[in-house]
C-alpha positions, 0 to 999 in steps of 0.5 A: 500500499503506497501513501497515497492509497493510505490517504484515500482509504482514511479519508473516505472512511473519515467522512462516516464518522461525524454519523457516528459520533453525532445524534440525527440533529448533530449533537454529540453522542457523549453527554458525560461522565457516569459513577458507580451509584449512576450519577451522570456529571456533564463533561466539560467544553474543556478541549483537552477533555474534549479531544481525549473523549474524541479519541477514545470514541474514534479508536474502535472505527479505527480498529475496524478501518484496518482491519479492512484495509488489510493493516495492523494497527498500534495505539499510542501507550504513553501520553505525549508519544508520537503518534496516537496509531501506527498502522502498518500494511501487512502486505507492503510493511508500509507504515503511516502514522496518524494523529487525531487533532482537534479543534472547535470554530471561531466562524463559519470559516475560521478554526481555533487552530491545531499543534501538529506535534514537535519540531524538536526531539524525534522530529529532529532525530528521526531514528530517534526512539525517544517519546515516540513508538517507532523512529520517525524515519520508518514512517512512509508518511505522517497523517492528520485525521483532523476533528472540527466541531462547534461549541454548544451555546446551551450547556449544563453547569458542571457543579450539577448532577443528574440522574440515568432517568434525566440523561436526555436533558443533559445537553451536549456541549459540542455539535456540528462535526468535520471530519478530514484526513490529510498529510501533516505538512500540507496543513501546517503553518510557518509558526508555532502552535501557540506562543513559544511553544516548539510544536508546529502550528497549523492553518486557521481557515477551514477550506485551507485545512479540509483540502490540504492547502497550507503554504508547505502544499505548494512548497513540499515535504523537503521544503516543511522538513527543512524550514521545522527541523532548523526553526528557533523559537526567541527562547531556543536561540536566546539560550545558545546566544545566537540570532534567529536565522528565520522567523517566518517564510519570507525571512526562511527564502532570505536565509537560504539565498544569502550567499547563494550565488557565490557558491554557485559561481564557485561550485567547480571549485567547493567540489574539488576542495571536498575531495580533500576534506576529511569526512565528518567522522573522521575529523571528529577522531 
Protein backbone atom coordinates (compact mmCIF):
# COMPACT_ATOMS: atom_id res chain seq x y z
CA UNK A 1 0.00 0.00 0.00
CA UNK A 2 1.36 3.41 -0.97
CA UNK A 3 0.98 6.60 1.07
CA UNK A 4 -1.50 7.95 -1.47
CA UNK A 5 -3.62 4.79 -1.27
CA UNK A 6 -3.61 4.92 2.53
CA UNK A 7 -4.71 8.58 2.45
CA UNK A 8 -7.54 7.79 0.02
CA UNK A 9 -8.78 5.00 2.30
CA UNK A 10 -8.53 7.21 5.39
CA UNK A 11 -10.38 10.08 3.73
CA UNK A 12 -13.16 7.77 2.58
CA UNK A 13 -13.50 6.27 6.06
CA UNK A 14 -13.40 9.68 7.77
CA UNK A 15 -16.58 10.67 5.94
CA UNK A 16 -18.52 8.21 8.12
CA UNK A 17 -17.08 9.32 11.46
CA UNK A 18 -19.44 12.28 11.98
CA UNK A 19 -22.49 10.02 11.92
CA UNK A 20 -20.88 7.69 14.43
CA UNK A 21 -20.19 10.39 17.05
CA UNK A 22 -23.29 12.57 16.65
CA UNK A 23 -27.06 12.28 16.88
CA UNK A 24 -29.30 12.90 13.88
CA UNK A 25 -29.52 16.51 15.07
CA UNK A 26 -25.74 16.85 14.99
CA UNK A 27 -25.19 16.87 18.78
CA UNK A 28 -22.36 14.87 20.36
CA UNK A 29 -23.55 11.48 21.63
CA UNK A 30 -21.34 11.84 24.71
CA UNK A 31 -23.26 13.50 27.54
CA UNK A 32 -20.89 13.18 30.46
CA UNK A 33 -19.31 10.81 32.98
CA UNK A 34 -21.12 8.28 35.15
CA UNK A 35 -20.10 6.90 38.55
CA UNK A 36 -20.94 3.60 40.26
CA UNK A 37 -24.01 5.19 41.83
CA UNK A 38 -25.37 5.97 38.35
CA UNK A 39 -24.91 9.70 38.78
CA UNK A 40 -24.15 11.57 35.58
CA UNK A 41 -21.72 14.50 35.54
CA UNK A 42 -21.80 16.77 32.50
CA UNK A 43 -18.57 16.89 30.52
CA UNK A 44 -16.44 20.02 30.41
CA UNK A 45 -16.03 21.97 27.19
CA UNK A 46 -12.27 22.10 27.89
CA UNK A 47 -10.54 21.28 24.59
CA UNK A 48 -8.12 18.76 26.14
CA UNK A 49 -10.96 16.76 27.68
CA UNK A 50 -13.02 16.92 24.49
CA UNK A 51 -10.05 15.78 22.41
CA UNK A 52 -9.29 12.80 24.67
CA UNK A 53 -12.87 11.58 24.77
CA UNK A 54 -13.10 11.93 20.99
CA UNK A 55 -9.97 9.78 20.65
CA UNK A 56 -11.47 7.05 22.85
CA UNK A 57 -14.68 7.17 20.84
CA UNK A 58 -12.83 6.84 17.52
CA UNK A 59 -10.40 4.03 18.41
CA UNK A 60 -12.86 1.17 17.70
CA UNK A 61 -13.55 2.69 14.29
CA UNK A 62 -9.83 2.72 13.52
CA UNK A 63 -9.63 -0.97 14.43
CA UNK A 64 -12.39 -1.66 11.92
CA UNK A 65 -10.62 0.52 9.34
CA UNK A 66 -7.39 -1.46 9.83
CA UNK A 67 -9.12 -4.82 9.45
CA UNK A 68 -10.86 -3.68 6.28
CA UNK A 69 -7.62 -2.67 4.56
CA UNK A 70 -5.17 -5.33 5.72
CA UNK A 71 -3.45 -3.13 8.28
CA UNK A 72 -2.13 -3.71 11.76
CA UNK A 73 -2.98 -0.84 14.11
CA UNK A 74 -1.03 0.02 17.25
CA UNK A 75 -2.16 2.61 19.78
CA UNK A 76 0.21 4.94 21.56
CA UNK A 77 0.74 3.54 25.06
CA UNK A 78 2.14 6.68 26.67
CA UNK A 79 0.82 10.22 26.98
CA UNK A 80 2.58 12.76 24.76
CA UNK A 81 4.18 10.04 22.63
CA UNK A 82 4.00 10.12 18.84
CA UNK A 83 1.85 9.16 17.01
CA UNK A 84 -1.65 8.43 18.32
CA UNK A 85 -1.97 5.51 15.89
CA UNK A 86 0.57 3.51 13.90
CA UNK A 87 -0.68 1.49 10.92
CA UNK A 88 1.47 -1.14 9.25
CA UNK A 89 0.36 -2.67 5.95
CA UNK A 90 0.75 -6.43 6.17
CA UNK A 91 1.57 -6.99 2.49
CA UNK A 92 3.96 -4.11 1.77
CA UNK A 93 5.33 -3.48 5.27
CA UNK A 94 4.80 0.26 4.84
CA UNK A 95 4.04 2.07 8.08
CA UNK A 96 1.86 5.17 8.44
CA UNK A 97 1.52 7.59 11.38
CA UNK A 98 -1.86 9.12 12.20
CA UNK A 99 -2.41 11.81 14.84
CA UNK A 100 -5.95 12.74 15.90
CA UNK A 101 -6.31 16.52 16.19
CA UNK A 102 -9.39 18.53 17.06
CA UNK A 103 -10.31 22.20 17.09
CA UNK A 104 -13.43 24.32 17.41
CA UNK A 105 -14.94 26.84 15.02
CA UNK A 106 -14.50 30.53 15.77
CA UNK A 107 -16.62 31.47 12.76
CA UNK A 108 -18.08 29.87 9.65
CA UNK A 109 -14.69 30.01 7.92
CA UNK A 110 -12.11 29.88 10.71
CA UNK A 111 -11.09 27.58 13.59
CA UNK A 112 -9.02 28.11 16.69
CA UNK A 113 -6.15 26.06 15.23
CA UNK A 114 -4.31 22.83 16.02
CA UNK A 115 -0.85 21.91 17.26
CA UNK A 116 0.67 19.30 14.95
CA UNK A 117 3.39 17.85 17.14
CA UNK A 118 6.91 18.80 18.17
CA UNK A 119 9.52 20.19 15.80
CA UNK A 120 12.31 19.11 18.18
CA UNK A 121 13.16 15.67 19.62
CA UNK A 122 12.05 12.79 17.41
CA UNK A 123 11.23 15.17 14.55
CA UNK A 124 14.88 16.22 14.28
CA UNK A 125 16.55 13.03 15.46
CA UNK A 126 14.58 10.79 13.13
CA UNK A 127 16.25 7.53 14.09
CA UNK A 128 15.48 7.98 17.80
CA UNK A 129 12.86 6.00 19.75
CA UNK A 130 12.49 8.70 22.39
CA UNK A 131 8.85 9.74 22.86
CA UNK A 132 7.72 7.88 19.75
CA UNK A 133 6.47 4.34 19.15
CA UNK A 134 8.76 3.91 16.14
CA UNK A 135 11.49 6.27 14.89
CA UNK A 136 10.07 9.07 12.74
CA UNK A 137 12.06 7.85 9.72
CA UNK A 138 10.36 4.44 9.78
CA UNK A 139 7.00 5.91 8.78
CA UNK A 140 6.32 6.17 5.06
CA UNK A 141 4.03 9.16 5.69
CA UNK A 142 2.58 11.24 8.51
CA UNK A 143 -1.13 12.09 8.54
CA UNK A 144 -3.64 14.03 10.62
CA UNK A 145 -7.20 12.90 11.19
CA UNK A 146 -8.79 16.25 11.96
CA UNK A 147 -12.03 16.93 13.84
CA UNK A 148 -13.73 20.32 13.59
CA UNK A 149 -16.68 21.05 15.86
CA UNK A 150 -18.76 23.89 17.26
CA UNK A 151 -19.27 24.66 20.93
CA UNK A 152 -22.86 24.58 22.13
CA UNK A 153 -24.31 27.71 23.71
CA UNK A 154 -26.54 25.73 26.07
CA UNK A 155 -24.33 23.74 28.46
CA UNK A 156 -25.11 22.31 31.87
CA UNK A 157 -23.70 23.65 35.10
CA UNK A 158 -20.64 21.45 35.73
CA UNK A 159 -21.46 21.46 39.47
CA UNK A 160 -24.83 19.81 38.83
CA UNK A 161 -25.46 16.06 38.87
CA UNK A 162 -28.07 14.15 36.90
CA UNK A 163 -29.63 10.74 37.28
CA UNK A 164 -29.72 8.21 34.43
CA UNK A 165 -33.43 8.92 34.05
CA UNK A 166 -32.53 12.55 33.34
CA UNK A 167 -29.92 11.70 30.67
CA UNK A 168 -31.99 13.24 27.86
CA UNK A 169 -31.93 16.55 29.75
CA UNK A 170 -28.13 16.73 29.77
CA UNK A 171 -27.12 19.03 26.91
CA UNK A 172 -24.21 18.14 24.63
CA UNK A 173 -21.26 20.52 24.91
CA UNK A 174 -20.23 20.29 21.22
CA UNK A 175 -21.98 19.68 17.89
CA UNK A 176 -21.74 19.87 14.08
CA UNK A 177 -18.71 17.67 13.46
CA UNK A 178 -16.60 17.78 10.34
CA UNK A 179 -13.84 15.20 9.82
CA UNK A 180 -10.96 15.36 7.36
CA UNK A 181 -7.67 13.59 6.71
CA UNK A 182 -4.55 15.19 5.24
CA UNK A 183 -0.77 14.73 5.25
CA UNK A 184 0.57 16.73 8.18
CA UNK A 185 2.83 18.95 6.09
CA UNK A 186 -0.08 20.07 3.89
CA UNK A 187 -1.98 21.71 6.78
CA UNK A 188 1.05 23.05 8.67
CA UNK A 189 1.85 26.72 8.84
CA UNK A 190 5.21 28.46 9.33
CA UNK A 191 4.60 29.42 12.96
CA UNK A 192 4.50 27.47 16.23
CA UNK A 193 1.17 26.22 17.49
CA UNK A 194 0.87 28.79 20.26
CA UNK A 195 3.13 31.41 21.75
CA UNK A 196 6.70 30.25 22.18
CA UNK A 197 5.96 26.50 22.24
CA UNK A 198 7.97 23.91 20.33
CA UNK A 199 4.97 22.59 18.41
CA UNK A 200 4.14 23.12 14.76
CA UNK A 201 1.00 25.17 14.17
CA UNK A 202 -1.77 24.54 11.66
CA UNK A 203 -3.57 26.82 9.25
CA UNK A 204 -6.84 28.15 10.66
CA UNK A 205 -9.02 28.57 7.59
CA UNK A 206 -11.44 25.66 7.38
CA UNK A 207 -11.20 25.34 3.60
CA UNK A 208 -7.40 25.14 3.78
CA UNK A 209 -7.53 22.49 6.52
CA UNK A 210 -10.06 20.27 4.78
CA UNK A 211 -8.43 20.52 1.34
CA UNK A 212 -4.83 20.44 2.60
CA UNK A 213 -3.95 23.83 1.16
CA UNK A 214 -1.47 25.19 3.69
CA UNK A 215 1.70 27.04 2.58
CA UNK A 216 3.84 23.89 2.52
CA UNK A 217 1.37 22.09 0.23
CA UNK A 218 2.77 24.21 -2.59
CA UNK A 219 6.38 24.16 -1.39
CA UNK A 220 6.51 20.42 -0.68
CA UNK A 221 7.41 18.18 2.25
CA UNK A 222 11.18 18.59 1.77
CA UNK A 223 10.88 22.34 2.39
CA UNK A 224 8.54 21.70 5.33
CA UNK A 225 11.10 19.32 6.88
CA UNK A 226 14.00 21.70 6.32
CA UNK A 227 12.10 24.71 7.67
CA UNK A 228 10.99 23.05 10.91
CA UNK A 229 14.12 20.98 11.58
CA UNK A 230 16.18 24.17 11.91
CA UNK A 231 13.54 26.57 13.25
CA UNK A 232 14.40 28.31 16.51
CA UNK A 233 11.97 30.03 18.85
CA UNK A 234 13.14 33.19 20.60
CA UNK A 235 13.93 31.25 23.79
CA UNK A 236 15.83 28.55 21.89
CA UNK A 237 17.99 31.17 20.16
CA UNK A 238 18.67 33.06 23.40
CA UNK A 239 19.64 29.83 25.18
CA UNK A 240 22.52 29.23 22.75
CA UNK A 241 23.35 32.92 22.28
CA UNK A 242 22.57 33.21 18.57
CA UNK A 243 20.34 35.32 16.40
CA UNK A 244 17.29 33.55 15.01
CA UNK A 245 18.12 32.63 11.39
CA UNK A 246 14.49 33.06 10.29
CA UNK A 247 11.03 33.57 11.81
CA UNK A 248 8.67 32.99 8.88
CA UNK A 249 8.74 31.88 5.26
CA UNK A 250 9.83 35.31 3.99
CA UNK A 251 12.89 35.41 6.25
CA UNK A 252 13.49 31.70 5.59
CA UNK A 253 13.78 32.47 1.87
CA UNK A 254 16.21 35.32 2.61
CA UNK A 255 18.24 33.00 4.85
CA UNK A 256 18.43 30.28 2.19
CA UNK A 257 19.46 32.76 -0.49
CA UNK A 258 22.40 34.22 1.43
CA UNK A 259 25.61 33.47 -0.38
CA UNK A 260 23.91 31.15 -2.88
CA UNK A 261 25.12 33.13 -5.92
CA UNK A 262 28.73 33.02 -4.71
CA UNK A 263 28.47 29.31 -4.01
CA UNK A 264 27.08 28.62 -7.48
CA UNK A 265 29.90 30.60 -9.13
CA UNK A 266 32.47 28.52 -7.26
CA UNK A 267 30.62 25.21 -7.46
CA UNK A 268 33.46 23.44 -9.28
CA UNK A 269 36.10 24.68 -6.83
CA UNK A 270 33.95 23.60 -3.87
CA UNK A 271 33.62 20.12 -5.35
CA UNK A 272 37.39 19.87 -5.69
CA UNK A 273 37.95 21.16 -2.15
CA UNK A 274 35.53 18.59 -0.79
CA UNK A 275 37.72 15.78 -2.13
CA UNK A 276 40.59 16.97 0.08
CA UNK A 277 38.49 17.38 3.23
CA UNK A 278 38.13 14.54 5.75
CA UNK A 279 34.62 13.32 6.33
CA UNK A 280 32.88 14.41 9.52
CA UNK A 281 33.52 11.16 11.43
CA UNK A 282 37.26 11.20 10.70
CA UNK A 283 37.48 14.88 11.63
CA UNK A 284 36.01 14.17 15.06
CA UNK A 285 38.60 11.49 15.92
